[in-house]
C-alpha positions in Angstrom: 171.7 74.6 31.0 172.0 76.1 34.5 172.3 79.6 32.9 169.1 79.1 30.9 167.2 77.8 34.0 168.4 80.7 36.0 167.4 83.2 33.3 163.9 81.5 33.1 163.5 81.7 36.9 164.6 85.3 36.9 162.1 86.3 34.1 159.2 84.3 35.7 159.9 85.8 39.1 159.9 89.3 37.6 156.4 88.6 36.0 154.9 87.6 39.4 155.2 91.2 40.6 152.9 92.6 37.9 149.5 94.2 38.5 146.4 92.0 38.2 143.7 93.1 35.8 140.1 91.8 35.7 138.2 92.8 32.6 141.3 94.6 31.3 144.6 93.6 29.7 146.2 96.9 30.8 145.8 97.3 34.6 146.9 100.7 36.0 150.5 100.6 37.1 149.5 102.4 40.3 147.1 99.6 41.4 147.7 96.0 42.6 144.2 95.0 41.4 142.4 96.8 38.6 138.8 95.8 37.9 136.9 97.1 34.8 133.3 96.5 33.8 130.5 98.5 32.2 127.6 96.5 33.5 128.7 94.6 36.6 129.6 95.5 40.2 132.0 94.2 42.8 130.3 91.8 45.3 131.9 92.2 48.7 131.8 89.0 50.9 128.5 88.8 52.9 129.1 87.7 56.5 126.8 87.3 59.5 128.8 88.9 62.3 127.9 88.2 66.0 129.0 91.6 67.5 131.1 94.7 67.1 134.2 92.8 68.4 133.5 89.5 66.7 137.0 88.1 66.0 136.0 84.5 65.3 133.6 84.6 62.3 136.3 85.4 59.8 138.2 82.1 59.2 141.8 83.3 59.2 141.4 86.1 61.7 140.8 89.8 61.3 143.3 92.3 60.0 143.0 96.1 59.9 141.1 97.3 56.8 139.3 94.0 56.2 136.0 94.9 54.4 132.8 92.8 54.6 129.0 93.3 54.2 127.3 92.3 57.5 124.0 90.5 57.1 123.0 90.2 60.7 121.1 92.4 63.1 122.6 91.6 66.5 124.9 93.0 69.2 124.8 96.6 68.0 125.1 95.6 64.3 122.7 96.3 61.4 123.1 95.1 57.8 125.7 97.2 55.9 129.4 97.5 55.1 131.9 97.2 57.9 135.6 97.3 58.1 137.9 95.9 60.9 140.1 98.5 62.7 141.8 98.2 66.1 139.9 95.1 67.4 136.4 96.4 66.3 134.1 96.4 63.3 133.3 99.9 62.2 130.3 100.7 59.9 130.8 102.7 56.7 128.5 105.6 57.0 125.6 106.4 54.6 124.0 109.8 54.1 121.0 108.8 56.2 123.2 107.4 59.0 125.3 110.5 59.1 122.1 112.6 59.5 120.9 110.3 62.3 124.2 110.7 64.1 124.2 114.5 63.5 120.7 114.7 64.9 121.6 112.5 67.9 124.4 114.9 68.9 122.6 118.1 68.1 120.9 119.8 71.1 117.1 119.6 70.6 116.5 123.1 71.9 117.6 126.6 71.1 117.8 129.7 73.1 115.3 132.0 71.4 115.9 135.6 72.4 113.3 137.4 74.5 110.3 138.6 72.4 107.6 141.1 73.1 104.3 139.3 72.9 101.4 141.5 71.8 98.4 141.6 74.1 96.0 142.9 71.4 95.5 141.7 67.8 96.0 145.3 66.5 99.7 144.9 67.6 100.2 141.8 65.3 102.8 142.1 62.6 102.2 139.9 59.5 104.5 136.9 59.5 105.5 137.1 63.2 103.6 133.9 64.0 101.1 135.6 66.4 97.4 134.8 66.3 94.3 135.3 68.4 91.1 133.3 68.6 88.3 133.9 71.1 90.5 136.0 73.4 93.3 133.4 73.4 96.6 134.6 72.0 99.1 132.2 70.4 102.6 132.4 69.1 104.3 129.7 67.0 107.7 129.4 68.6 108.9 127.1 65.8 108.1 129.8 63.2 110.1 132.3 65.3 113.0 129.8 65.4 113.0 129.3 61.7 112.8 133.1 61.1 115.7 133.6 63.4 118.0 131.0 61.8 116.9 131.7 58.2 117.8 135.4 58.3 121.6 135.4 58.6 122.9 139.0 58.7 126.7 138.3 58.8 128.6 135.1 58.4 132.2 134.0 58.4 133.9 133.3 55.0 133.6 129.7 53.5 130.5 129.0 55.6 127.7 126.6 54.6 124.9 128.2 52.7 122.3 127.8 55.5 122.0 126.7 59.1 120.6 123.3 59.8 117.0 123.4 61.0 115.3 120.6 62.8 111.7 119.7 62.2 109.2 121.2 64.7 108.5 117.8 66.3 112.2 117.1 66.9 112.7 120.1 69.2 111.9 120.4 72.9 110.2 123.6 73.9 110.4 125.3 77.4 109.3 128.6 78.8 111.7 129.3 81.7 110.0 132.5 82.9 106.8 134.5 82.3 105.0 137.2 84.3 102.1 135.5 86.0 100.4 138.8 86.7 100.2 139.4 82.9 99.7 135.8 81.5 97.5 133.0 82.8 97.1 129.3 81.8 100.0 129.0 79.4 100.2 125.8 77.3 102.9 124.7 74.9 102.3 122.1 72.2 104.7 119.5 70.9 104.9 121.5 67.6 106.0 124.6 69.5 102.8 126.6 69.7 102.5 128.7 72.8 99.0 129.7 73.9 
């Protein structure tokens, strides 16, 4: 009888180490949990965190890689998916949040090379962004910027297909020097038009 009990315990214990399958009878042997569904999703626990270092809201404590969906907007948090790593909640990035972060770190200016500004409309070249109205000359610096960064002559291998261009209203425009004997009353619009 002891041998039969020992054999039963051995076989039962062996079965406890199998993979768990939800919606499937044949879970992948490389997974601990295998979930299958053609018309349902996985609902991650929704938790109202109190801050980026909130270590008390989760009942049994936080462990690295713990995943939740935060529902609160407080203490630097916004609703979204967060994981716990090294004593802090870290947000999983979305495409829009990646672009926001990229734009936040990108300089909002560029060093446009020196350009010769025509002083008569007969010197205008089509597409250069120069115009004249009532004796006031204008140059669209944003158009010059896009022309400069959209015409790549040489690039390194495995590069991206184009350079990122910021919208006109997200750049800051400065004129660091101009000859006051030649030009008078310069103005610069938020859209990058110099008159």
